[in-house]
C-alpha positions, 0 to 999 in steps of 0.5 A, a space after each residue: 500500500 505504501 508503494 501504491 500511495 507513492 505511485 499515485 503521488 508520483 503520477 499526480 505530481 506530474 499531471 501533464 506528463 501523466 495525462 499524455 501518456 494515458 491518452 497515448 495509451 488510451 488511443 493505442 489500446 482503444 483502436 486495438 480493442 475496437 478492431 478486435 471487437 469487430 473481428 470477434 463479432 463478424 468472425 469468431 463470435 458464435 450464434 447465441 444458441 446452445 451448443 452452436 458447435 454441433 450445427 453443421 452445414 450441407 455442402 459438397 467439395 464442388 461448392 467449397 472449392 468455388 467459395 460456397 461453404 454453405 453449399 449451391 442450395 436446396 430446392 424444396 422438394 429435396 428439404 421435404 425428402 429429407 424431412 420424411 426420412 429417418 435421418 440420424 441427426 438431432 434435428 434439421 432446419 432450413 431458411 432463406 433470406 428474401 427481402 420483404 415489404 412493410 409498406 401497404 403501397 408507395 415507397 417501399 419500406 424493406 425488411 430483412 426477412 427469413 423464410 424458415 422451416 417449421 422446427 427452426 427455432 426448436 432445433 436451434 433452441 431459441 426461446 421466445 421473448 414474448 408470445 411464442 415462435 414458429 412451430 411445425 404445425 404453422 409450416 403448412 401451405 397457406 398457413 396452419 391453424 392459426 393462418 399465415 403467422 410471423 415472428 418479428 425481431 426485437 429491433 423490429 419490435 421496438 421500432 414498430 411497436 415500441 415494445 408493446 404487448 399489443 404486437 402479439 396478435 396484431 396483423 403485419 402486412 408483408 408485400 401486401 399479404 397480411 400476417 398475424 404476429 405470434 412472437 418476438 425473438 430474444 434481443 440477442 438472436 439477430 438471425 442465423 447469418 452473422 452481420 445480417 440481422 433479420 426483422 420478420 420471419 414466416 414459415 416456409 409453407 405460408 411463403 406460397 402467400 406471398 408472390 415474390 417468395 412463392 417459387 421457393 416451393 413451386 419452382 424446383 429450379 430454385 436452389 435457394 434454401 440453406 440446410 443446417 443439421 444438428 448433430 447428435 451428442 457424441 456424433 462426428 462430422 465425419 460420421 454426418 458426412 457418411 450418413 448425408 452420402 447414404 441419404 443422398 439418392 433418397 434426398 434427390 429422389 433417385 435410386 443409387 444407380 440413377 445418380 450419375 443422371 441427376 440434373 443439374 450436375 452439381 447435385 451429383 457431388 457427394 454431400 459433405 457436412 461442414 462444421 463451424 465452430 460459431 454455428 453459422 453457415 457463412 452463406 451471406 459470405 460476410 466473413 470471407 468478404 471482410 476477413 483479409 481487411 479486418 486482419 489487415 487493420 488489426 495488424 495496423 493497429 497492432 503497429 500504431 500500438 507499438 509506436 505509441 508504446 514506444 513514444 510512451 516509453 521515450 516520455 517515461 525515460 526522460 521522466 526517469 532521468 529527471 528523477 535520478 536525484 531523488 532516487 540517488 537520494 533515496 538509495 543513499 539513504 538506504 533504499 535498495 534497488 528491489 525497493 525502488 524498481 517495483 514502485 516505478 513498475 507499479 506507476 507504469 502499471 497504474 498508467 496502463 490500467 487507466 489507459 486500458 479503461 479509457 481505451 475500452 470506453 473508446 472501443 465501443 464508439 470506434 467499433 460502431 463507426 467501423 461497422 458503420 463504415 463497413 455497411 452500405 446502402 445495400 448491405 447493413 451490417 448489424 453486429 453485437 459489440 458488447 464485450 464479452 470474455 474474449 474481448 475483455 481478455 484480449 484488452 487485458 493481454 494487451 495492457 499487460 504487453 503495453 505495460 512490459 514494453 513501456 514500463 520495465 525499461 525506464 524503471 530498470 534504467 532509473 535505478 542504475 545510479 550511483 548515489 555518490 555520484 548523484 549527490 556530489 552533482 557529477 550525474 547532473 553535470 555530464 553531458 551524457 548520463 547513459 540515457 541518450 542510447 536507449 532513447 535513440 534506439 527508441 526513437 529509430 524503432 518508432 520511425 521504422 514502425 511508422 515507415 511500415 505504417 505510412 507506407 501501408 496507408 499510401 499503398 492503400 489510398 493509391 488503390 482507392 484512387 486506381 479503383 476510383 478512376 477506372 473507366 466504367 464504360 457508363 455515366 453513374 452520376 446522372 442516373 437514378 435507379 427506380 426499383 419497382 415491385 409489380 406483384 400486387 398488379 394483377 397481370 399475367 406472365 405475358 403481359 408483365 413485360 408490356 407492363 415494365 415497358 409502360 412504367 418505363 415510358 411513364 417515367 420517361 415522360 417526367 420533367 426533368 428526365 432525359 431517358 428511362 429504360 428498364 432491366 432486370 440487373 444494373 451495373 454493380 448492383 448487389 444482384 450482380 455481386 453474388 459469387 457465382 456472377 463474380 467468379 463468372 468469366 462472362 456477364 448476361 443482362 436483360 435490357 429494354 429500349 433506350 438502356 444503353 443511351 440512358 446510361 451513356 454507353 457508346 454504340 461501336 456498331 450496329 444498333 441498339 434494342 427498340 420497340 420492334 424487338 418483340 417476342 414474336 420477332 427474330 431473337 437478337 442480341 447485343 455484345 460488348 467488345 470484349 465479348 466480340 474479341 473473344 468469341 469472334 476474333 477474326 470477323 466482325 460480330 454483326 450478323 453473327 450468332 451468339 447464344 442462338 441470337 443474331 448480334 444487331 449491335 456491338 457496345 463499348 465495354 463496360 463494368 458490370 460485376 466488379 470494378 476490380 475484375 473490370 469488363 467481362 465479355 457481355 451479352 445483352 438481350 431485349 427485355 421483350 425476349 427474356 422468357 425463361 431467364 427469371 423465375 416465373 412469379 418474379 415481378 421486380 423490374 428496375 427503371 434506370 432514369 437519366 437526369 437532363 441536368 440537375 442531380 438524379 435525387 431530385 427526380 425522386 419526388 415527381 417520379 413517385 407521383 407519376 407511379 402512384 398515378 399510373 397504378 397506386 398498387 406499385 411499390 418502389 424504392 429509389 437509389 442513385 447509381 453512384 451509390 452502387 458505384 461507391 458501395 463497390 469499392 466501400 471496403 477499399 475506402 475504408 481501409 484507406 480512410 482508416 489507414 490514413 488516420 493511423 498514418 497520421 497518428 504514426 507521423 505525429 508520434 514520430 515527430 514528437 519523439 524526435 522533437 523530444 530527443 532534440 529537445 532533451 539533448 539541447 537541455 542536457 548540453 546547455 552548459 556545453 552549448 554556452 562554452 562553445 558559443 563563448 569561446 566563438 564557435 560559430 552558430 552553424 557549427 553548434 547547430 550541426 552538432 546538435 542535429 548530428 545525433 538526430 539525423 543519424 537517428 532518422 537515417 537508421 529509422 528510415 532504413 530499418 523501416 525500408 527493410 520492414 516495409 519490403 517484408 510486409 509488402 508481400 502480405 497485402 499484395 493481394 488487397 492491392 490494385 494497380 499498384 505494386 507492394 514495392 512501388 518505387 515512387 510510393 516508397 520514396 514519397 513516404 521515406 521523403 515525407 518522413 524525413 521532411 517531418 522528423 527533420 523539421 521536428 528536430 530543427 525546432 529546438 535546435 534552432 532555439 539552442 543556437 539562440 542561447 545567451 552564452 552568459 545565462 547558459 554559464 550562469 545557470 551552472 
């Protein structure tokens, strides 16, 4: 307790130094805890259900090899046959993730949905927070005895019903169809996919009442269901795989001899049970998408923490040197190093603990900010960032490491004094008291780490700049996307195409709209960035008349689609230059057959699925000849409207009024095309911006470190400087002597940082675009920037030193 009281007095006696140390450590620990909290929630945390490690997903080697850990999906018939079989598992569940519309009409109110099997919540062992959850009796065509029922999430309960008990039994409209709310899930249960929180869940059987989701049951070509199994206690993943393969012919509805003829071919692949320690299927691929980015950020913040520790160690080393006389007196009075050293270390422990506590408070805010940056308009990531045992243990470990890194060295150095020498004033009068060498080493290490951080940030910023300037092949700034759902309009499948064109013509007549065109997909939308499209070497789209003119895509040869291209006319297609070069390398593509269609036009290349992937060989079909390209009950269409002059967002209100007048049963949402373009490189933008902040912090800490080193050197050599100036030494000579150590430390730090950057570059190569990890111009700019910053930091105290009055300097001794 005496040591603790002494440590508290020592810390409070230097409030500015202590505050600086705490703030520096809080920033270092806070950013580490924030990034690790997101990593923990997205990559490590399990579903909040009992025994999540007993949950496995059904996939195949083919699917896993193509990046589908959750498989390529099951259809409803396969799922029904699995339920009817005597399977050796503790339970099975199936689910899909559609988007529902809560609005009765007009602009849509999208809600993240779940279509689940009857025993979904039972197999997961999830209990209701209010009411009851979906049961097997509810999973009937059109609904069970209680009709079409729904379960809502805690966040929708709060947002729409203010947590009122009146929500149970009330009606909720989904895509125009009423459902009865029977229960609310716990607040901890956000859904089965990490990062994608659901709002409302309905039974599979009730999906037949909603036109947009009917195909999950009616269309056997739709493999949109994800299947999870709960293993029996003691049942291994290998045993589950063997059991699945024995059941596979029955699940597919064939005999073992007929397996070779099963279509599609991917169903012939033997089933594989895939274990997940977290219990999730990774169907959304959010983990895969953000894993490398988050790990990179974790490495960067670890480097920032190391830089912060070195900066703090430098400060405490200077503070320890200032206390050498005090320590010498205590040792002269009989205190031993074993008595003094623990107290100095205890001061470091207290500072580290305070910094860690403040850092944890900052981590909650920083984690939420990072999640908000990772989210886009199409993909809102929702994570539970509440600190758990893993996050608290991580914070405790890094707090302990920081104590060791910045506390032990200065404490040991401070006790290496000879009490007689201190009392005689010899240690005070020495030009070099033994602290210069460790301080110089710390500053050099700080500079080398700063080089790695700043270079990494520069490479990420350069990557973002290259991606932002990739030629897209279309004009994104003037196009507004209007996603329209026509399912509530009573039209036949044959009439639906004509309806789409009438809607496009209606929007084209709105004042301020230059052109408007319909299409099933739009460039860089969420639908075009599915794993299948991302991996495919080709792209296909269904578009209406004026689509290329709306997007400003140049026509290189031939014509675009017109109203004369009807379902009864000859099958036609338009290809881009990449398609023409690939499939017609020796002749013009015009007039040739592509996919059984006559090529009537060739357009310029345009990015469709990925900015990184660039333009692919693309084939466009007319909207009037799109039979068989989408599920029969598909009723959504996207109209792209090109603004004549103003921002496309100004068109939202007049287009909404025009659509409501056209047919009040239509529902729609608006989104500028520029948002999709920005979302396609959102991951790179987040990394570049956060790495830029870390680089600025590293530059600041490096500059402050070198400033402190030079200022400390000037202060220790004040008498020597006064003597030199009094004896007539030129100012520039004294100036050069003072800068020599700083420049040497800078050179050593930059050289070590250069070597470290070369080593680290290979690990970020896959995340770069248009820039090499050893890009010489970028490396030279970074080295030059650090050299300038550190040189300026050293010049300021050096210039002040040569202005010393020699007489005052000599008198002070």
